[in-house]
gemmi code that builds the backbone of each chain (N, CA, C; Angstrom):
import gemmi

chains = {
    "A": [
        ("MET", (115.519, 106.015, 54.776), (115.187, 105.031, 53.743), (113.714, 105.169, 53.332)),
        ("LYS", (113.486, 105.171, 52.011), (112.100, 105.300, 51.528), (111.387, 103.952, 51.595)),
        ("ASN", (110.090, 104.011, 51.755), (109.332, 102.758, 51.726), (107.921, 102.996, 51.197)),
        ("ARG", (107.260, 101.888, 50.832), (105.918, 101.976, 50.246), (104.845, 101.498, 51.228)),
        ("LEU", (105.180, 101.528, 52.492), (104.252, 100.991, 53.501), (102.870, 101.636, 53.445)),
        ("LYS", (102.875, 102.957, 53.323), (101.603, 103.689, 53.358), (100.708, 103.285, 52.180)),
        ("ILE", (101.345, 103.133, 50.994), (100.602, 102.742, 49.791), (100.063, 101.316, 49.946)),
        ("LEU", (100.949, 100.418, 50.398), (100.555, 99.014, 50.562), (99.415, 98.882, 51.575)),
        ("ARG", (99.508, 99.688, 52.597), (98.479, 99.667, 53.637), (97.151, 100.188, 53.078)),
        ("ALA", (97.245, 101.280, 52.317), (96.033, 101.875, 51.739), (95.365, 100.907, 50.756)),
        ("GLU", (96.207, 100.176, 49.993), (95.657, 99.199, 49.030), (94.794, 98.147, 49.717)),
        ("ARG", (95.179, 97.821, 50.936), (94.426, 96.807, 51.683), (93.358, 97.433, 52.573)),
        ("ASP", (93.300, 98.753, 52.544), (92.328, 99.484, 53.345), (92.511, 99.222, 54.850)),
        ("TRP", (93.782, 99.167, 55.253), (94.074, 98.988, 56.670), (94.397, 100.347, 57.279)),
        ("SER", (94.015, 100.541, 58.513), (94.442, 101.749, 59.234), (95.828, 101.473, 59.808)),
        ("GLN", (96.470, 102.527, 60.318), (97.776, 102.328, 60.966), (97.634, 101.347, 62.122)),
        ("ALA", (96.515, 101.466, 62.837), (96.279, 100.580, 63.982), (96.134, 99.125, 63.536)),
        ("ASP", (95.463, 98.918, 62.376), (95.298, 97.551, 61.843), (96.667, 96.932, 61.554)),
        ("LEU", (97.497, 97.702, 60.851), (98.829, 97.201, 60.490), (99.667, 96.953, 61.757)),
        ("ALA", (99.541, 97.878, 62.713), (100.271, 97.737, 63.979), (99.906, 96.422, 64.658)),
        ("GLN", (98.613, 96.122, 64.669), (98.144, 94.907, 65.319), (98.681, 93.661, 64.610)),
        ("ARG", (98.680, 93.693, 63.271), (99.168, 92.538, 62.517), (100.662, 92.305, 62.709)),
        ("LEU", (101.391, 93.387, 63.003), (102.848, 93.260, 63.182), (103.243, 93.177, 64.656)),
        ("ASP", (102.260, 93.273, 65.525), (102.494, 93.278, 66.966), (103.455, 94.395, 67.390)),
        ("VAL", (103.177, 95.596, 66.870), (103.920, 96.788, 67.296), (102.881, 97.866, 67.608)),
        ("SER", (103.354, 99.023, 68.098), (102.405, 100.090, 68.411), (102.131, 100.921, 67.160)),
        ("ARG", (101.061, 101.707, 67.212), (100.725, 102.546, 66.069), (101.814, 103.602, 65.833)),
        ("GLN", (102.461, 104.043, 66.917), (103.547, 105.018, 66.786), (104.661, 104.466, 65.904)),
        ("THR", (104.911, 103.158, 66.053), (105.967, 102.513, 65.277), (105.632, 102.561, 63.788)),
        ("ILE", (104.376, 102.250, 63.464), (103.934, 102.294, 62.063), (104.104, 103.698, 61.510)),
        ("ASN", (103.702, 104.683, 62.314), (103.819, 106.076, 61.874), (105.278, 106.453, 61.612)),
        ("ALA", (106.172, 106.054, 62.524), (107.598, 106.379, 62.381), (108.184, 105.692, 61.147)),
        ("LEU", (107.707, 104.462, 60.857), (108.186, 103.730, 59.682), (107.689, 104.407, 58.407)),
        ("GLU", (106.393, 104.711, 58.362), (105.788, 105.279, 57.152), (106.376, 106.632, 56.788)),
        ("THR", (106.678, 107.435, 57.798), (107.228, 108.763, 57.529), (108.724, 108.685, 57.224)),
        ("GLY", (109.281, 107.476, 57.292), (110.696, 107.289, 56.963), (111.630, 107.811, 58.041)),
        ("LYS", (111.078, 108.083, 59.215), (111.918, 108.609, 60.293), (112.618, 107.490, 61.062)),
        ("TYR", (112.103, 106.280, 60.901), (112.714, 105.143, 61.586), (112.837, 103.981, 60.596)),
        ("ASP", (114.044, 103.418, 60.508), (114.254, 102.244, 59.656), (114.145, 100.982, 60.497)),
        ("PRO", (113.344, 100.002, 60.041), (113.169, 98.797, 60.857), (114.407, 97.919, 60.882)),
        ("SER", (114.495, 97.066, 61.878), (115.557, 96.057, 61.920), (115.266, 95.025, 60.827)),
        ("LEU", (116.245, 94.189, 60.520), (116.011, 93.137, 59.523), (114.847, 92.221, 59.906)),
        ("PRO", (114.781, 91.746, 61.182), (113.648, 90.883, 61.531), (112.289, 91.546, 61.279)),
        ("LEU", (112.165, 92.845, 61.627), (110.871, 93.513, 61.422), (110.620, 93.725, 59.926)),
        ("ALA", (111.678, 94.045, 59.182), (111.527, 94.233, 57.734), (111.053, 92.932, 57.071)),
        ("PHE", (111.614, 91.801, 57.497), (111.187, 90.500, 56.954), (109.741, 90.195, 57.340)),
        ("LYS", (109.393, 90.563, 58.553), (108.027, 90.334, 59.028), (107.033, 91.127, 58.162)),
        ("ILE", (107.405, 92.372, 57.851), (106.564, 93.227, 57.009), (106.449, 92.622, 55.610)),
        ("ALA", (107.592, 92.173, 55.080), (107.605, 91.573, 53.744), (106.709, 90.335, 53.684)),
        ("ARG", (106.777, 89.513, 54.739), (105.936, 88.307, 54.787), (104.459, 88.686, 54.830)),
        ("LEU", (104.143, 89.712, 55.624), (102.749, 90.124, 55.774), (102.170, 90.572, 54.429)),
        ("PHE", (102.953, 91.347, 53.655), (102.468, 91.841, 52.359), (102.765, 90.858, 51.231)),
        ("ASP", (103.463, 89.780, 51.558), (103.839, 88.758, 50.583), (104.610, 89.382, 49.408)),
        ("LEU", (105.600, 90.199, 49.766), (106.427, 90.882, 48.757), (107.893, 90.772, 49.160)),
        ("PRO", (108.819, 90.841, 48.173), (110.244, 90.880, 48.538), (110.567, 92.200, 49.251)),
        ("ILE", (111.495, 92.146, 50.193), (111.842, 93.334, 50.982), (112.170, 94.542, 50.101)),
        ("GLU", (112.958, 94.296, 49.033), (113.432, 95.429, 48.228), (112.329, 96.112, 47.424)),
        ("THR", (111.153, 95.483, 47.338), (110.048, 96.182, 46.664), (109.267, 97.043, 47.664)),
        ("ILE", (109.531, 96.838, 48.957), (108.864, 97.657, 49.973), (109.788, 98.785, 50.425)),
        ("PHE", (111.069, 98.450, 50.640), (112.043, 99.443, 51.102), (113.059, 99.723, 49.997)),
        ("GLN", (113.296, 101.022, 49.752), (114.283, 101.392, 48.742), (115.413, 102.184, 49.368)),
        ("ASP", (116.624, 101.670, 49.185), (117.811, 102.363, 49.674), (118.139, 103.505, 48.709)),
        ("GLU", (118.211, 104.713, 49.239), (118.456, 105.872, 48.362), (119.903, 105.993, 47.929)),
        ("ALA", (120.795, 105.307, 48.653), (122.237, 105.438, 48.367), (122.597, 104.824, 47.014)),
    ],
    "B": [
        ("MET", (103.018, 113.783, 60.020), (101.763, 113.626, 60.764), (101.121, 112.281, 60.464)),
        ("SER", (100.505, 111.702, 61.456), (99.770, 110.472, 61.226), (98.475, 110.833, 60.515)),
        ("ASP", (98.004, 109.939, 59.640), (96.864, 110.315, 58.824), (95.533, 109.866, 59.402)),
        ("ASP", (95.519, 108.726, 60.088), (94.203, 108.207, 60.434), (93.893, 108.274, 61.926)),
        ("VAL", (94.485, 109.238, 62.593), (94.119, 109.435, 63.986), (93.648, 110.863, 64.165)),
        ("ALA", (92.372, 111.019, 64.463), (91.834, 112.362, 64.695), (92.447, 112.912, 65.968)),
        ("PRO", (92.932, 114.165, 65.917), (93.530, 114.721, 67.127), (92.483, 114.903, 68.227)),
        ("ALA", (92.879, 114.603, 69.448), (91.964, 114.799, 70.567), (91.659, 116.293, 70.666)),
        ("SER", (90.418, 116.602, 70.968), (90.056, 118.010, 71.019), (90.827, 118.713, 72.125)),
        ("ALA", (91.119, 119.986, 71.871), (91.891, 120.779, 72.828), (91.167, 120.817, 74.172)),
        ("PHE", (89.836, 120.813, 74.095), (89.029, 120.857, 75.312), (89.305, 119.648, 76.196)),
        ("LYS", (89.332, 118.458, 75.553), (89.585, 117.220, 76.304), (90.985, 117.219, 76.898)),
        ("LYS", (91.964, 117.672, 76.081), (93.356, 117.718, 76.550), (93.463, 118.602, 77.781)),
        ("LEU", (92.861, 119.783, 77.669), (92.916, 120.764, 78.757), (92.223, 120.200, 80.000)),
        ("GLY", (91.081, 119.530, 79.758), (90.304, 118.944, 80.858), (91.105, 117.901, 81.601)),
        ("LEU", (91.771, 117.042, 80.834), (92.574, 115.982, 81.452), (93.694, 116.585, 82.286)),
        ("PHE", (94.367, 117.592, 81.700), (95.475, 118.229, 82.395), (95.001, 118.921, 83.672)),
        ("ALA", (93.864, 119.621, 83.574), (93.297, 120.318, 84.739), (92.928, 119.315, 85.825)),
        ("ALA", (92.313, 118.181, 85.407), (91.916, 117.146, 86.368), (93.139, 116.577, 87.078)),
        ("PHE", (94.241, 116.407, 86.316), (95.476, 115.869, 86.885), (96.040, 116.834, 87.927)),
        ("ILE", (96.139, 118.114, 87.566), (96.662, 119.135, 88.490), (95.796, 119.181, 89.750)),
        ("LEU", (94.471, 119.136, 89.536), (93.515, 119.196, 90.648), (93.708, 117.997, 91.577)),
        ("ALA", (93.848, 116.800, 90.977), (94.012, 115.567, 91.758), (95.307, 115.613, 92.566)),
        ("ILE", (96.375, 116.141, 91.970), (97.658, 116.251, 92.667), (97.532, 117.250, 93.826)),
        ("ALA", (96.914, 118.416, 93.524), (96.740, 119.448, 94.552), (95.911, 118.907, 95.716)),
        ("LEU", (94.840, 118.176, 95.376), (93.970, 117.590, 96.399), (94.751, 116.586, 97.246)),
        ("SER", (95.569, 115.750, 96.574), (96.369, 114.746, 97.279), (97.342, 115.400, 98.256)),
        ("ILE", (97.971, 116.480, 97.783), (98.937, 117.184, 98.642), (98.210, 117.778, 99.855)),
        ("TRP", (97.021, 118.361, 99.585), (96.246, 118.954, 100.681), (95.845, 117.880, 101.696)),
        ("ILE", (95.386, 116.730, 101.188), (95.005, 115.617, 102.081), (96.225, 115.168, 102.876)),
        ("GLY", (97.363, 115.057, 102.185), (98.593, 114.610, 102.839), (99.012, 115.520, 103.972)),
        ("LYS", (98.712, 116.808, 103.804), (99.121, 117.783, 104.830), (98.293, 117.677, 106.105)),
        ("GLN", (97.185, 116.927, 106.074), (96.352, 116.790, 107.269), (97.057, 115.954, 108.339)),
        ("GLY", (98.158, 115.311, 107.946), (98.967, 114.571, 108.911), (98.391, 113.211, 109.274)),
        ("GLY", (99.124, 112.488, 110.094), (98.692, 111.159, 110.537), (98.506, 110.215, 109.370)),
        ("VAL", (97.412, 109.462, 109.422), (97.158, 108.453, 108.392), (96.862, 109.108, 107.036)),
        ("TRP", (96.458, 110.393, 107.072), (96.148, 111.111, 105.825), (97.390, 111.317, 104.970)),
        ("THR", (98.568, 111.289, 105.593), (99.810, 111.428, 104.830), (99.915, 110.273, 103.821)),
        ("TYR", (99.534, 109.049, 104.287), (99.541, 107.880, 103.392), (98.530, 108.082, 102.266)),
        ("VAL", (97.319, 108.507, 102.654), (96.247, 108.680, 101.666), (96.671, 109.683, 100.590)),
        ("GLY", (97.234, 110.806, 101.051), (97.670, 111.839, 100.111), (98.772, 111.343, 99.185)),
        ("GLY", (99.750, 110.633, 99.765), (100.868, 110.100, 98.985), (100.401, 109.109, 97.939)),
        ("LEU", (99.530, 108.184, 98.361), (99.013, 107.181, 97.426), (98.128, 107.848, 96.371)),
        ("GLY", (97.436, 108.919, 96.783), (96.614, 109.678, 95.835), (97.461, 110.275, 94.723)),
        ("THR", (98.649, 110.773, 95.084), (99.560, 111.347, 94.087), (99.968, 110.284, 93.072)),
        ("VAL", (100.294, 109.080, 93.596), (100.686, 107.976, 92.713), (99.526, 107.610, 91.786)),
        ("ALA", (98.318, 107.483, 92.374), (97.138, 107.109, 91.588), (96.835, 108.162, 90.524)),
        ("ALA", (96.976, 109.449, 90.888), (96.695, 110.525, 89.925), (97.675, 110.461, 88.757)),
        ("SER", (98.953, 110.200, 89.054), (99.967, 110.133, 87.994), (99.696, 108.961, 87.054)),
        ("LEU", (99.354, 107.797, 87.642), (99.075, 106.622, 86.808), (97.815, 106.840, 85.978)),
        ("GLY", (96.804, 107.434, 86.598), (95.560, 107.730, 85.893), (95.811, 108.663, 84.724)),
        ("PHE", (96.667, 109.662, 84.946), (97.013, 110.613, 83.889), (97.717, 109.888, 82.742)),
        ("ALA", (98.654, 108.992, 83.098), (99.390, 108.236, 82.069), (98.431, 107.390, 81.234)),
        ("LEU", (97.519, 106.690, 81.904), (96.579, 105.811, 81.202), (95.626, 106.604, 80.320)),
        ("LEU", (95.034, 107.678, 80.887), (94.044, 108.444, 80.143), (94.665, 109.219, 78.988)),
        ("SER", (95.882, 109.770, 79.194), (96.502, 110.524, 78.107), (96.854, 109.583, 76.972)),
        ("ASN", (97.206, 108.338, 77.303), (97.478, 107.340, 76.268), (96.217, 107.089, 75.428)),
        ("ARG", (95.107, 106.943, 76.125), (93.850, 106.671, 75.425), (93.414, 107.869, 74.587)),
        ("LEU", (93.637, 109.059, 75.154), (93.148, 110.285, 74.517), (94.018, 110.715, 73.340)),
        ("PHE", (95.352, 110.656, 73.514), (96.251, 111.201, 72.502), (96.680, 110.151, 71.493)),
        ("ARG", (96.795, 108.910, 71.939), (97.298, 107.902, 71.009), (96.186, 107.046, 70.433)),
        ("ARG", (95.005, 107.123, 71.028), (93.852, 106.359, 70.539), (94.211, 104.887, 70.347)),
        ("GLU", (94.751, 104.308, 71.384), (95.246, 102.945, 71.234), (95.194, 102.261, 72.596)),
        ("THR", (94.859, 100.983, 72.597), (94.893, 100.280, 73.871), (96.356, 100.073, 74.259)),
        ("ILE", (96.600, 100.026, 75.547), (97.972, 99.877, 76.019), (98.405, 98.430, 75.827)),
        ("ARG", (99.585, 98.249, 75.210), (100.073, 96.901, 74.930), (100.545, 96.236, 76.232)),
        ("PRO", (100.474, 94.886, 76.291), (100.754, 94.174, 77.549), (102.060, 94.541, 78.263)),
        ("PRO", (103.207, 94.693, 77.549), (104.432, 95.031, 78.297), (104.301, 96.371, 79.030)),
        ("MET", (103.662, 97.352, 78.368), (103.477, 98.667, 78.986), (102.506, 98.564, 80.167)),
        ("ARG", (101.475, 97.711, 80.019), (100.512, 97.533, 81.108), (101.216, 96.941, 82.333)),
        ("ARG", (102.065, 95.940, 82.083), (102.806, 95.333, 83.198), (103.746, 96.338, 83.837)),
        ("TYR", (104.386, 97.172, 82.978), (105.293, 98.190, 83.493), (104.551, 99.163, 84.402)),
        ("LEU", (103.391, 99.665, 83.935), (102.630, 100.629, 84.735), (102.197, 100.008, 86.059)),
        ("LEU", (101.824, 98.713, 86.012), (101.414, 98.022, 87.236), (102.577, 97.925, 88.216)),
        ("ARG", (103.737, 97.458, 87.713), (104.919, 97.317, 88.581), (105.360, 98.674, 89.119)),
        ("PHE", (105.357, 99.665, 88.239), (105.777, 100.997, 88.638), (104.835, 101.546, 89.707)),
        ("GLY", (103.534, 101.341, 89.498), (102.535, 101.813, 90.460), (102.691, 101.142, 91.818)),
        ("VAL", (102.907, 99.823, 91.804), (103.097, 99.077, 93.051), (104.359, 99.574, 93.765)),
        ("SER", (105.446, 99.750, 92.998), (106.715, 100.212, 93.585), (106.567, 101.592, 94.206)),
        ("MET", (105.919, 102.513, 93.468), (105.791, 103.870, 93.980), (104.851, 103.918, 95.186)),
        ("SER", (103.803, 103.063, 95.179), (102.908, 102.993, 96.335), (103.681, 102.482, 97.544)),
        ("ALA", (104.498, 101.436, 97.325), (105.323, 100.888, 98.405), (106.278, 101.962, 98.908)),
        ("TYR", (106.830, 102.743, 97.968), (107.761, 103.825, 98.330), (107.081, 104.833, 99.253)),
        ("VAL", (105.872, 105.251, 98.877), (105.134, 106.229, 99.694), (104.914, 105.681, 101.104)),
        ("ILE", (104.434, 104.437, 101.197), (104.138, 103.836, 102.499), (105.421, 103.707, 103.335)),
        ("LEU", (106.487, 103.195, 102.701), (107.749, 102.998, 103.423), (108.368, 104.328, 103.842)),
        ("LEU", (108.297, 105.324, 102.942), (108.896, 106.633, 103.248), (108.176, 107.305, 104.413)),
        ("VAL", (106.839, 107.345, 104.337), (106.059, 108.006, 105.400), (106.302, 107.291, 106.729)),
        ("THR", (106.310, 105.955, 106.694), (106.538, 105.177, 107.911), (107.939, 105.431, 108.471)),
        ("ALA", (108.940, 105.389, 107.582), (110.328, 105.571, 108.019), (110.533, 106.959, 108.623)),
        ("VAL", (109.958, 107.980, 107.966), (110.120, 109.348, 108.474), (109.465, 109.488, 109.846)),
        ("SER", (108.264, 108.910, 109.993), (107.581, 109.065, 111.280), (108.293, 108.269, 112.378)),
        ("LEU", (108.834, 107.098, 112.029), (109.612, 106.321, 113.020), (110.891, 107.071, 113.380)),
        ("GLY", (111.494, 107.701, 112.368), (112.719, 108.472, 112.596), (112.468, 109.639, 113.548)),
        ("ARG", (111.330, 110.303, 113.356), (110.988, 111.437, 114.226), (110.787, 111.006, 115.671)),
        ("GLN", (110.359, 109.750, 115.834), (110.172, 109.233, 117.194), (111.496, 108.722, 117.778)),
        ("GLY", (112.570, 108.935, 117.030), (113.890, 108.529, 117.509), (114.152, 107.042, 117.408)),
        ("LEU", (113.324, 106.349, 116.601), (113.471, 104.899, 116.494), (114.508, 104.488, 115.443)),
        ("ALA", (115.034, 105.481, 114.700), (116.022, 105.145, 113.670), (117.445, 105.128, 114.230)),
        ("ASP", (117.576, 105.302, 115.528), (118.899, 105.235, 116.144), (119.309, 103.766, 116.312)),
        ("GLY", (120.609, 103.532, 116.441), (121.080, 102.172, 116.664), (121.109, 101.353, 115.402)),
        ("SER", (121.544, 100.092, 115.512), (121.768, 99.280, 114.325), (120.458, 98.926, 113.617)),
        ("TRP", (119.352, 98.775, 114.361), (118.069, 98.492, 113.708), (117.616, 99.671, 112.845)),
        ("GLY", (118.142, 100.821, 113.177), (117.806, 102.028, 112.421), (118.188, 101.918, 110.945)),
        ("TYR", (119.184, 101.062, 110.653), (119.582, 100.877, 109.260), (118.418, 100.360, 108.424)),
        ("LEU", (117.625, 99.459, 109.026), (116.468, 98.901, 108.316), (115.492, 100.012, 107.943)),
        ("ILE", (115.243, 100.891, 108.936), (114.316, 101.997, 108.699), (114.888, 102.935, 107.633)),
        ("ALA", (116.195, 103.208, 107.740), (116.835, 104.134, 106.801), (116.848, 103.585, 105.373)),
        ("LEU", (116.950, 102.252, 105.264), (117.030, 101.643, 103.929), (115.661, 101.386, 103.300)),
        ("ALA", (114.620, 101.342, 104.153), (113.288, 100.933, 103.672), (112.781, 101.726, 102.455)),
        ("PRO", (112.845, 103.083, 102.463), (112.294, 103.812, 101.307), (112.982, 103.457, 99.987)),
        ("SER", (114.292, 103.115, 100.059), (115.020, 102.790, 98.821), (114.394, 101.604, 98.111)),
        ("VAL", (113.810, 100.669, 98.870), (113.245, 99.460, 98.264), (112.226, 99.833, 97.183)),
        ("GLY", (111.365, 100.804, 97.515), (110.349, 101.231, 96.554), (110.976, 101.836, 95.300)),
        ("VAL", (111.996, 102.688, 95.501), (112.644, 103.352, 94.356), (113.383, 102.320, 93.496)),
        ("LEU", (114.067, 101.367, 94.165), (114.769, 100.324, 93.399), (113.768, 99.503, 92.586)),
        ("GLY", (112.592, 99.284, 93.170), (111.539, 98.568, 92.443), (111.128, 99.328, 91.188)),
        ("ALA", (111.015, 100.659, 91.327), (110.623, 101.484, 90.174), (111.699, 101.430, 89.095)),
        ("ILE", (112.973, 101.462, 89.503), (114.075, 101.374, 88.537), (114.041, 100.008, 87.842)),
        ("ALA", (113.829, 98.951, 88.656), (113.792, 97.598, 88.087), (112.629, 97.450, 87.110)),
        ("SER", (111.504, 98.132, 87.389), (110.345, 97.988, 86.504), (110.674, 98.518, 85.102)),
        ("ILE", (111.542, 99.530, 85.016), (111.966, 100.023, 83.695), (112.807, 98.953, 82.997)),
        ("GLY", (113.684, 98.284, 83.772), (114.508, 97.215, 83.224), (113.662, 96.058, 82.703)),
        ("PHE", (112.653, 95.665, 83.493), (111.760, 94.579, 83.061), (111.022, 94.971, 81.786)),
        ("TYR", (110.589, 96.237, 81.746), (109.855, 96.690, 80.565), (110.734, 96.588, 79.312)),
        ("LEU", (111.989, 97.050, 79.445), (112.914, 96.990, 78.300), (113.119, 95.550, 77.842)),
        ("ALA", (113.184, 94.634, 78.810), (113.416, 93.228, 78.477), (112.180, 92.596, 77.835)),
        ("GLU", (110.988, 93.067, 78.221), (109.754, 92.422, 77.763), (109.136, 93.071, 76.530)),
        ("GLU", (109.478, 94.342, 76.283), (108.875, 95.047, 75.148), (109.351, 94.425, 73.830)),
        ("THR", (108.389, 93.993, 72.992), (108.743, 93.351, 71.722), (108.813, 94.369, 70.584)),
        ("ASP", (108.276, 95.577, 70.830), (108.274, 96.614, 69.805), (109.629, 97.325, 69.803)),
        ("GLU", (110.427, 97.084, 68.744), (111.801, 97.611, 68.715), (111.856, 99.132, 68.714)),
        ("PHE", (110.862, 99.769, 68.082), (110.859, 101.234, 68.039), (110.605, 101.813, 69.430)),
        ("ALA", (109.666, 101.189, 70.172), (109.383, 101.638, 71.541), (110.629, 101.481, 72.410)),
        ("ARG", (111.348, 100.352, 72.196), (112.578, 100.098, 72.960), (113.636, 101.152, 72.631)),
        ("THR", (113.799, 101.413, 71.329), (114.819, 102.375, 70.890), (114.563, 103.762, 71.466)),
        ("THR", (113.315, 104.227, 71.376), (113.032, 105.580, 71.866), (113.192, 105.646, 73.382)),
        ("LEU", (112.825, 104.553, 74.083), (113.004, 104.559, 75.539), (114.484, 104.618, 75.898)),
        ("ILE", (115.298, 103.834, 75.179), (116.745, 103.835, 75.449), (117.325, 105.231, 75.207)),
        ("HIS", (116.865, 105.906, 74.148), (117.320, 107.283, 73.888), (117.004, 108.185, 75.067)),
        ("SER", (115.763, 108.080, 75.567), (115.384, 108.985, 76.658), (116.113, 108.617, 77.951)),
        ("LEU", (116.399, 107.313, 78.143), (117.173, 106.898, 79.325), (118.585, 107.489, 79.259)),
        ("LEU", (119.157, 107.509, 78.043), (120.499, 108.077, 77.887), (120.497, 109.582, 78.137)),
        ("TRP", (119.456, 110.268, 77.655), (119.345, 111.707, 77.934), (119.197, 111.938, 79.436)),
        ("GLY", (118.403, 111.079, 80.085), (118.231, 111.189, 81.538), (119.556, 111.003, 82.256)),
        ("THR", (120.330, 110.018, 81.815), (121.640, 109.756, 82.412), (122.572, 110.951, 82.209)),
        ("ALA", (122.630, 111.445, 80.974), (123.516, 112.580, 80.665), (123.129, 113.804, 81.501)),
        ("GLY", (121.823, 114.067, 81.587), (121.351, 115.224, 82.347), (121.685, 115.103, 83.828)),
        ("THR", (121.442, 113.911, 84.387), (121.693, 113.693, 85.815), (123.182, 113.816, 86.134)),
        ("LEU", (124.029, 113.196, 85.306), (125.475, 113.269, 85.533), (125.954, 114.717, 85.438)),
        ("SER", (125.407, 115.469, 84.480), (125.811, 116.868, 84.322), (125.424, 117.688, 85.548)),
        ("VAL", (124.151, 117.544, 85.963), (123.671, 118.295, 87.128), (124.472, 117.912, 88.372)),
        ("ALA", (124.704, 116.604, 88.549), (125.432, 116.125, 89.738), (126.860, 116.691, 89.754)),
        ("THR", (127.492, 116.734, 88.564), (128.859, 117.253, 88.480), (128.905, 118.745, 88.818)),
        ("ILE", (128.019, 119.499, 88.169), (127.995, 120.957, 88.389), (127.689, 121.255, 89.857)),
        ("TRP", (126.622, 120.620, 90.381), (126.231, 120.862, 91.773), (127.342, 120.442, 92.742)),
        ("GLY", (127.950, 119.292, 92.450), (129.002, 118.767, 93.321), (130.171, 119.739, 93.466)),
        ("PHE", (130.586, 120.329, 92.336), (131.704, 121.277, 92.402), (131.294, 122.569, 93.093)),
        ("LEU", (130.048, 123.030, 92.840), (129.560, 124.223, 93.543), (129.595, 123.967, 95.051)),
        ("GLU", (129.188, 122.739, 95.426), (129.159, 122.366, 96.840), (130.579, 122.321, 97.413)),
        ("THR", (131.509, 121.759, 96.642), (132.903, 121.654, 97.076), (133.485, 123.030, 97.415)),
        ("PHE", (133.097, 124.043, 96.614), (133.607, 125.388, 96.848), (132.642, 126.248, 97.670)),
        ("ASP", (131.764, 125.544, 98.418), (130.814, 126.238, 99.299), (129.937, 127.261, 98.586)),
        ("LYS", (129.581, 126.956, 97.352), (128.728, 127.884, 96.598), (127.291, 127.367, 96.500)),
        ("ALA", (127.042, 126.185, 97.036), (125.688, 125.626, 96.991), (125.473, 124.763, 98.229)),
        ("PRO", (124.208, 124.695, 98.695), (123.929, 123.861, 99.869), (124.022, 122.373, 99.529)),
        ("HIS", (124.156, 121.546, 100.556), (124.247, 120.111, 100.329), (122.904, 119.541, 99.877)),
        ("VAL", (122.971, 118.666, 98.902), (121.757, 117.981, 98.433), (121.980, 116.483, 98.597)),
        ("PRO", (121.011, 115.769, 99.228), (121.182, 114.318, 99.391), (121.208, 113.611, 98.035)),
        ("THR", (121.957, 112.519, 97.941), (122.136, 111.873, 96.634), (120.864, 111.204, 96.109)),
        ("TRP", (119.858, 110.947, 97.009), (118.620, 110.362, 96.456), (117.928, 111.324, 95.501)),
        ("ALA", (118.326, 112.602, 95.526), (117.739, 113.581, 94.606), (118.068, 113.232, 93.161)),
        ("ALA", (119.058, 112.352, 92.946), (119.437, 111.963, 91.582), (118.246, 111.348, 90.837)),
        ("VAL", (117.406, 110.589, 91.551), (116.284, 109.903, 90.886), (115.245, 110.893, 90.339)),
        ("PRO", (114.735, 111.815, 91.163), (113.807, 112.799, 90.574), (114.440, 113.649, 89.474)),
        ("VAL", (115.729, 113.987, 89.611), (116.403, 114.762, 88.557), (116.421, 113.939, 87.260)),
        ("PHE", (116.772, 112.656, 87.402), (116.785, 111.738, 86.258), (115.401, 111.677, 85.605)),
        ("ALA", (114.370, 111.570, 86.461), (112.997, 111.452, 85.953), (112.602, 112.687, 85.149)),
        ("VAL", (113.012, 113.861, 85.625), (112.676, 115.110, 84.916), (113.349, 115.136, 83.542)),
        ("PHE", (114.660, 114.837, 83.507), (115.379, 114.850, 82.229), (114.818, 113.805, 81.266)),
        ("MET", (114.536, 112.617, 81.815), (114.014, 111.550, 80.976), (112.636, 111.923, 80.421)),
        ("GLY", (111.802, 112.511, 81.287), (110.467, 112.920, 80.852), (110.538, 113.963, 79.748)),
        ("LEU", (111.429, 114.948, 79.908), (111.604, 115.983, 78.883), (112.067, 115.347, 77.577)),
        ("ALA", (113.039, 114.430, 77.694), (113.573, 113.768, 76.501), (112.476, 112.975, 75.804)),
        ("GLN", (111.640, 112.282, 76.588), (110.566, 111.479, 75.987), (109.604, 112.355, 75.198)),
        ("ALA", (109.296, 113.529, 75.776), (108.384, 114.446, 75.093), (108.996, 114.928, 73.778)),
        ("LEU", (110.298, 115.280, 73.814), (110.963, 115.781, 72.606), (111.099, 114.678, 71.560)),
        ("ILE", (111.403, 113.459, 72.014), (111.557, 112.335, 71.082), (110.216, 112.002, 70.436)),
        ("ALA", (109.146, 112.026, 71.255), (107.805, 111.749, 70.720), (107.453, 112.776, 69.644)),
        ("ARG", (107.880, 114.022, 69.851), (107.626, 115.094, 68.897), (108.361, 114.845, 67.582)),
        ("ARG", (109.609, 114.380, 67.714), (110.431, 114.150, 66.537), (109.820, 113.087, 65.616)),
        ("TYR", (109.252, 112.066, 66.213), (108.717, 110.949, 65.412), (107.229, 111.082, 65.111)),
        ("ARG", (106.647, 112.240, 65.424), (105.219, 112.405, 65.241), (104.843, 112.349, 63.767)),
    ],
}
model = gemmi.Model(1)
for chain_id, residues in chains.items():
    chain = gemmi.Chain(chain_id)
    for i, (resn, *xyz) in enumerate(residues, 1):
        res = gemmi.Residue()
        res.name, res.seqid = resn, gemmi.SeqId(i, " ")
        for name, pos in zip(("N", "CA", "C"), xyz):
            atom = gemmi.Atom()
            atom.name, atom.element = name, gemmi.Element(name[0])
            atom.pos, atom.b_iso = gemmi.Position(*pos), 0.0
            res.add_atom(atom)
        chain.add_residue(res)
    model.add_chain(chain)
structure = gemmi.Structure()
structure.add_model(model)
structure.setup_entities()
């Protein structure tokens, strides 16, 4: 699944570690999410959406 | 590739690895001196492994260790230290012929306590880890460890049945599991890099 995490993070000038801390996950998790190798669970996706104050579907795009 | 983490220099990586090998070799040498040094050497091996885990985390991941992982390393370290002490004690009592009779069961069972503690520490970590990705990758490596151990045990067991291999005690399953799990963790970490 594609996502705009890296762009959103860059807009706020946050490092992967900064975003990891705000979401209470490890930096590896952020990296796996940004590279699209790991899709988050619904709770984590909602948490990300709340943090960026955006609807989920504007952050994550289903390619199907 | 991650974008904002500078790779640790090859020199530092090599240094850490060399220090770890050296610490293990030193521990084994100390342990071979016998008597109370067996405990010192055994505990040294545990300390070297934990030190390697902590330092490689700092060096390669450039990140402080999150509380669930810190608790896991602490529990695992305590369990393995207890294992070393109980194992060395049980073996030396056994050599003195004190493991005979019904009280001998206590001595024979003592080393397992440490290993069971180490297994339980993985369970506690899984229950306490709030990072779903860390949980998922750990579960993957645990499954690879299980598959590898069951495969090795099956193959070895049949070789043994047909007198094609020497007998191996079943406690060997734990180190075999650890090797497969460790390999899987390395490969999984590579996949998500």
